[in-house]
C-alpha positions in Angstrom: 124.3 1.5 -24.7 124.6 -1.9 -23.1 121.9 -4.6 -22.9 121.9 -7.6 -20.6 119.8 -10.7 -21.2 119.5 -13.2 -18.4 118.3 -16.8 -18.4 118.2 -19.9 -16.2 116.0 -19.1 -13.3 113.2 -21.3 -12.1 111.7 -23.4 -9.4 113.9 -26.0 -7.6 113.7 -28.0 -4.4 116.1 -27.4 -1.6 119.5 -29.0 -2.3 119.1 -28.7 -6.0 121.0 -26.7 -8.6 120.5 -24.0 -11.1 122.7 -22.2 -13.6 122.1 -18.6 -14.5 123.5 -17.0 -17.6 123.8 -13.4 -18.7 125.0 -12.1 -22.0 125.9 -8.5 -22.6 125.6 -6.7 -26.0 126.3 -3.2 -27.2 129.3 -1.0 -26.7 131.5 -2.9 -24.2 135.1 -2.1 -23.4 137.7 -4.6 -22.4 137.8 -3.8 -18.7 134.6 -4.3 -16.8 133.1 -6.2 -13.9 130.1 -8.5 -14.1 128.1 -9.8 -11.3 124.9 -11.1 -9.9 122.7 -9.4 -7.3 119.5 -10.6 -5.8 116.5 -9.1 -4.2 114.0 -10.9 -2.0 110.6 -9.5 -1.2 110.8 -6.7 1.3 114.6 -6.8 1.3 117.3 -4.6 -0.3 119.2 -5.7 -3.4 122.4 -7.4 -2.4 125.5 -8.5 -4.2 125.8 -12.3 -4.6 129.0 -12.6 -6.6 131.1 -10.6 -8.9 134.0 -11.3 -11.3 136.4 -8.9 -12.9 137.6 -9.0 -16.5 140.8 -10.5 -15.1 139.0 -13.3 -13.3 139.1 -12.1 -9.7 136.0 -13.1 -7.8 134.2 -12.2 -4.6 131.1 -13.7 -3.0 128.5 -12.9 -0.4 129.3 -14.9 2.7 126.2 -17.1 2.7 126.9 -18.4 -0.8 130.6 -19.2 -0.5 131.2 -22.8 -1.3 127.8 -23.2 -2.9 127.8 -20.7 -5.8 130.5 -20.3 -8.5 130.7 -17.3 -10.8 132.5 -17.5 -14.1 132.7 -15.6 -17.3 133.5 -16.0 -21.0 135.0 -12.8 -22.2 134.8 -13.7 -25.8 131.0 -14.0 -25.5 130.6 -11.2 -22.9 128.7 -13.8 -20.8 128.7 -14.4 -17.1 127.4 -17.5 -15.4 126.3 -18.3 -11.9 126.3 -22.0 -10.9 124.2 -22.4 -7.8 124.4 -25.7 -5.9 122.9 -26.8 -2.7 120.2 -24.2 -3.0 118.3 -23.2 0.1 114.9 -21.6 0.6 116.6 -18.4 1.7 118.2 -18.1 -1.8 114.7 -17.4 -3.2 114.8 -14.0 -4.9 114.9 -12.2 -8.2 118.4 -12.4 -9.5 119.8 -9.5 -11.5 122.8 -9.4 -13.8 125.0 -6.4 -13.4 127.8 -5.0 -15.6 129.9 -2.2 -14.2 132.0 -0.3 -16.8 133.5 3.2 -16.8 131.8 3.9 -13.4 128.3 3.1 -14.8 126.0 0.3 -13.8 123.9 -1.7 -16.3 121.2 -4.1 -15.2 119.3 -7.0 -16.6 115.6 -7.4 -16.3 115.9 -10.0 -13.5 115.1 -13.7 -13.3 113.2 -15.4 -10.5 114.8 -18.2 -8.5 112.4 -20.0 -6.2 113.7 -22.7 -3.8 111.1 -24.9 -2.1 111.7 -26.6 1.2 
């Protein structure tokens, strides 16, 4: 079993920054992908950014140049540095770990950006 614990959400003004963290524990194999998804009210959950165990990254178009995903494999932790936040970034952000064709999810952390 895998558990994901997130932290770092909150309320910030437009143009501000937040850093999300997510640490995985349990039975974790060496090769896995970690990422962040978000879900705004009334919307579907969407991928924000993901990073492979080798360090390859991909981003949703609207966050490119503003968000940076990184990971510390020794700590099984993934980070999402979010800069120049916009009101449309407001959502619940979920940490995701994909391993052996299974998805694991964190409990979600609220990010609210005021205009």
